[in-house]
C-alpha positions in Angstrom: 49.3 19.6 19.9 49.3 21.6 23.1 48.6 18.3 25.4 46.5 17.0 23.0 46.7 13.1 22.7 46.0 11.7 19.1 43.6 9.6 20.4 42.0 12.7 22.0 42.2 14.7 18.4 40.6 11.3 16.7 37.6 11.4 19.1 36.9 15.3 18.6 37.6 14.9 14.8 34.6 12.2 14.6 32.5 13.9 16.6 32.7 16.9 14.1 32.5 14.7 11.3 29.5 13.0 12.7 28.0 16.1 13.7 28.3 17.5 10.0 26.8 14.3 8.5 23.8 14.3 10.6 23.4 18.0 9.1 23.7 17.2 5.9 21.2 14.1 6.4 18.8 16.4 7.8 18.8 19.3 4.9 18.5 16.3 2.0 15.8 14.4 4.1 12.3 14.5 2.6 11.0 15.6 6.0 13.0 18.8 5.6 12.1 19.2 2.2 8.5 18.9 3.0 8.9 21.3 5.8 10.4 23.9 3.4 8.2 23.9 0.5 5.0 23.5 2.9 3.4 20.7 0.9 3.3 17.0 1.3 3.1 15.0 -1.9 1.2 11.6 -1.6 1.3 9.1 -4.3 -2.4 7.5 -4.3 -4.0 5.1 -6.8 -7.5 6.9 -7.3 -9.2 3.5 -8.2 -8.9 1.8 -4.9 -12.3 1.0 -3.2 -12.4 1.9 0.6 -8.5 2.8 0.3 -8.2 5.8 -2.1 -11.0 6.1 -4.5 -12.2 8.8 -6.4 -16.2 8.3 -6.3 -17.3 8.7 -9.9 -20.7 10.6 -8.8 -19.0 13.3 -6.6 -15.9 13.4 -8.0 -14.3 13.4 -4.3 -11.6 11.2 -3.1 -12.4 8.9 -0.2 -11.2 5.8 1.7 -9.2 5.1 4.8 -6.0 6.4 3.1 -7.5 9.5 2.1 -8.7 10.4 5.6 -5.0 9.2 7.1 -3.1 11.2 4.5 -5.0 14.1 5.6 -4.1 13.3 9.1 -0.4 12.9 8.3 -0.3 16.4 6.5 -2.1 18.1 9.5 0.4 16.5 11.8 3.1 18.1 10.0 1.7 21.4 9.4 1.7 21.3 5.7 -0.5 21.5 2.8 -1.6 18.2 1.1 -1.0 17.2 -2.6 -2.2 14.1 -4.4 -0.3 12.4 -7.3 -1.8 9.8 -9.1 -0.1 6.8 -9.6 -0.6 2.7 -9.8 1.1 -0.3 -8.2 2.9 -0.7 -11.5 4.5 3.0 -11.3 4.6 4.0 -7.6 8.1 2.7 -7.0 9.6 4.9 -9.9 7.7 7.9 -8.7 9.1 7.6 -5.2 12.6 7.2 -6.5 12.2 10.1 -8.9 10.8 12.4 -6.0 7.3 12.7 -7.6 6.0 12.1 -4.6 7.2 12.0 -0.7 5.3 9.0 0.3 2.9 6.2 -1.2 -0.5 6.0 0.8 -2.6 3.4 -0.9 -2.8 0.5 0.6 0.8 -0.9 -0.6 1.6 -4.7 0.0 5.0 -4.8 2.2 6.7 -7.7 -0.3 10.3 -9.0 -0.4 10.8 -7.7 -4.1 9.2 -4.3 -3.5 11.3 -3.9 -0.1 14.6 -4.0 -2.5 13.5 -1.1 -3.9 11.6 1.3 -1.3 11.4 1.5 2.6 8.1 0.5 4.1 6.8 2.1 7.4 5.2 -0.3 10.3 1.9 -2.2 9.1 -1.2 -1.0 9.6 -3.5 -3.4 7.6 -3.8 -6.9 6.5 -5.4 -9.1 3.9 -5.8 -12.3 2.5 -6.7 -12.8 -1.0 -10.2 -13.6 -2.6 -11.8 -14.5 -5.8 -14.8 -12.8 -7.5 -17.1 -14.8 -10.0 -20.6 -14.4 -11.4 -23.0 -16.2 -9.5 -24.0 -18.7 -12.4 -20.7 -19.9 -13.3 -21.4 -23.3 -15.0 -18.6 -24.9 -12.8 -16.2 -22.6 -10.4 -17.9 -23.4 -7.3 -15.0 -23.3 -4.9 -11.2 -22.1 -4.6 -10.2 -25.4 -5.2 -11.9 -25.4 -8.5 -9.9 -22.7 -9.8 -6.6 -24.5 -10.5 -7.6 -26.6 -13.7 -6.7 -26.5 -17.2 -9.4 -24.2 -19.2 -9.7 -21.7 -16.2 -8.6 -18.0 -16.7 -7.6 -16.3 -13.6 -7.6 -12.3 -14.2 -5.3 -10.1 -11.8 -4.4 -6.8 -11.9 -0.7 -6.0 -13.2 1.8 -5.2 -10.6 0.0 -6.3 -7.3 1.3 -9.1 -4.8 -1.7 -10.9 -6.2 -0.2 -11.6 -9.3 2.8 -12.7 -7.8 1.4 -15.1 -5.4 -1.0 -16.5 -8.3 1.9 -17.2 -10.7 3.8 -18.8 -7.8 0.4 -20.9 -6.3 -1.4 -21.7 -9.8 0.1 -24.8 -11.9 -2.4 -25.3 -14.5 -4.9 -22.3 -14.8 -4.0 -19.3 -17.2 -3.4 -16.1 -15.6 -4.5 -13.0 -17.5 -3.2 -9.6 -16.3 -4.9 -6.3 -17.0 -3.7 -2.6 -16.0 -7.2 -1.1 -14.5 -9.0 -2.3 -11.6 -12.3 -2.2 -13.4 -11.0 -4.5 -16.3 -11.2 -7.3 -14.2 -14.8 -6.9 -13.9 -15.5 -6.7 -17.3 -13.1 -9.4 -18.2 -15.4 -11.9 -15.8 -18.7 -10.3 -16.6 -17.7 -10.9 -20.2 -16.7 -14.6 -19.8 -13.4 -13.8 -20.8 -12.0 -15.0 -17.4 -13.6 -17.1 -15.1 -12.5 -15.3 -11.8 -10.5 -12.4 -10.6 -8.4 -12.3 -7.3 -8.4 -9.2 -5.1 -8.2 -8.5 -1.5 -10.5 -8.0 1.4 -11.1 -3.9 0.7 -11.9 -4.5 -3.0 -14.2 -7.8 -2.7 -16.3 -6.1 0.0 -16.9 -3.1 -2.2 -17.6 -5.2 -5.4 -20.1 -7.3 -3.5 -21.8 -4.0 -2.5 -22.2 -2.6 -5.8 -22.4 -5.6 -8.1 -25.5 -8.0 -8.2 -23.8 -10.4 -10.4 -20.8 -11.0 -8.1 -20.0 -13.7 -5.8 -17.2 -14.3 -3.7 -15.0 -17.6 -3.4 -12.8 -17.7 0.1 -10.1 -20.1 0.2 -11.0 -22.8 2.6 -7.7 -22.5 4.4 -6.9 -18.9 5.0 -4.5 -17.5 2.7 -1.2 -15.9 3.6 -2.0 -12.5 5.2 0.0 -9.6 3.4 0.8 -6.5 5.3 -0.3 -3.0 4.0 2.3 -0.1 4.9 3.3 3.3 3.8 6.0 3.3 1.1 8.8 5.7 1.2 12.1 6.0 -1.0 15.0 4.2 0.4 17.9 5.7 2.5 15.9 8.3 4.1 16.0 7.2 7.9 14.6 10.3 9.4 11.5 10.5 7.1 10.9 7.1 7.6 11.1 7.4 11.5 8.6 10.0 10.9 6.3 8.3 9.1 6.7 5.4 11.8 5.7 7.5 14.4 2.5 8.7 12.6 1.4 5.1 12.3 2.4 4.6 15.8 0.5 7.8 16.9 -2.7 6.7 14.9 -2.9 3.2 16.3 -2.9 4.7 19.8 -5.1 7.8 19.4 -7.7 6.0 17.9 -7.4 7.7 14.1 -6.4 4.4 12.5 -9.4 2.7 13.9 -11.7 5.7 13.3 -10.9 6.0 9.6 -11.2 2.1 9.4 -14.7 2.0 10.5 -15.7 4.8 8.2 -14.5 2.7 5.3 -15.6 -0.7 6.8 -12.2 -2.0 7.3 -12.0 -2.3 11.0 -11.8 -6.2 10.5 -8.2 -6.0 8.7 -6.9 -3.3 11.0 -3.2 -4.3 12.6 -2.9 -2.5 16.2 0.1 -2.6 18.2 0.0 -5.8 20.1 -0.4 -7.6 16.1 2.3 -5.7 14.3 
């Protein structure tokens, strides 16, 4: 081999193979595909108050992740396209490449981590209950877990899994759409529905019949992050860079203040 040792040949061969694999990874990465098509496809759920919400009065999308998805598209230098999904379907949509990223306050849970990858977190929230003000006996969080109480949760959310773990006596009712939860409680078919900080704050500002029930002790804080399809390290790294950038340059806090979410923002020293 003209003076080449076997070990030298192996080292050179390994380097060439590594370079080739890296090139293949770059070409197949979602980041490269976004650059080639010139469009960022973002999965959103347009019924999430303060996060990704289509205002029925204006038909315009608003919320923290509407602002931040626009910022991500601007950073990438591409156009922005929204893909409507919901919590029960977004994982399927990501893996089917219907969208490049899910940006609508997705809770980072162990079961979801088995199916998708998450960015660094940017928001966190506990859980809250919403009941009618004149409810005959449901006055506090501790009144909830008893026979005859119906607790409504949205299917596919982390609140559903948590309530199934915690409630031993109350009955759990699931619905698909968020507004169904309000209707269930207002009609009396459910006693309380479970939600998070963003949705609870909007409910209280919109409905005069609604009253908040807070746990006496702080509930587990769920971290919200952006979700991407698994095994795409280049795209995940770029998304994480975006999250770090908006924390440092103030865009995250600005968007949070615009949507009354600054109390639940996660900054670098908290993540």
